[in-house]
C-alpha positions in Angstrom: 86.7 78.3 126.0 85.2 81.2 128.0 82.5 81.6 125.5 81.5 77.9 125.6 81.4 78.1 129.5 79.2 81.2 129.4 76.9 79.6 126.8 76.6 76.6 129.1 75.8 78.8 132.1 73.2 80.7 130.1 71.5 77.5 129.1 70.9 76.7 132.8 67.6 78.5 133.4 65.7 78.1 136.7 66.4 75.5 139.3 69.3 73.7 137.6 71.3 76.9 137.9 70.4 77.2 141.6 71.3 73.5 142.1 74.7 74.0 140.5 75.5 76.9 142.8 74.3 75.0 145.9 76.2 71.9 144.9 79.5 73.7 144.4 79.1 75.6 147.6 78.4 72.4 149.6 81.2 70.7 147.7 83.6 73.3 148.9 82.8 72.1 152.5 83.9 68.7 151.4 87.2 70.0 150.1 86.3 70.9 146.5 89.0 73.4 145.3 86.6 76.2 144.3 86.7 79.7 145.6 83.3 80.6 147.0 83.7 84.3 146.3 84.4 83.8 142.6 81.3 81.5 142.4 79.1 84.0 144.1 80.3 86.9 141.9 79.7 84.8 138.8 76.2 83.9 140.0 75.5 87.5 140.7 76.6 88.4 137.2 74.2 85.7 135.9 71.3 87.4 137.8 72.1 90.6 135.8 71.8 88.7 132.6 68.5 87.1 133.6 69.5 83.5 134.2 68.7 83.6 137.9 66.5 85.8 140.1 68.3 87.5 142.9 66.1 86.6 145.9 66.2 82.8 145.4 69.9 83.1 144.7 70.4 84.8 148.0 68.5 82.0 149.8 70.4 79.2 148.0 73.8 80.9 148.5 73.1 81.4 152.2 72.0 77.8 152.8 74.9 76.5 150.8 77.5 78.6 152.6 75.9 77.7 156.0 76.1 74.0 155.2 79.6 74.2 153.8 80.9 76.1 156.9 79.1 73.7 159.1 80.9 70.8 157.4 84.2 72.5 157.8 83.5 73.1 161.5 82.5 69.5 162.0 85.6 68.1 160.2 88.0 70.2 162.2 86.5 70.8 165.7 89.9 71.7 167.2 90.4 74.6 164.9 87.1 76.2 165.9 87.8 76.2 169.7 87.9 79.7 171.1 90.4 80.1 174.0 
């Protein structure tokens, strides 16, 4: 199963790979049960294998995390209050 997953991830060259990372990161803001750290480490490993370039991945990951954290802050404003 792991080999088929890695084969699928290697088949995503270019913008579909970035869109998948962005979509999962934003989805985590909506409650998708995915650990952001595992996703980012996997995406970094794919940059080492040449599937994605590092600088666009940094930009996509930053924007995705910013939007996901903004969604979490918007959904629960009482948690974010500093006293």
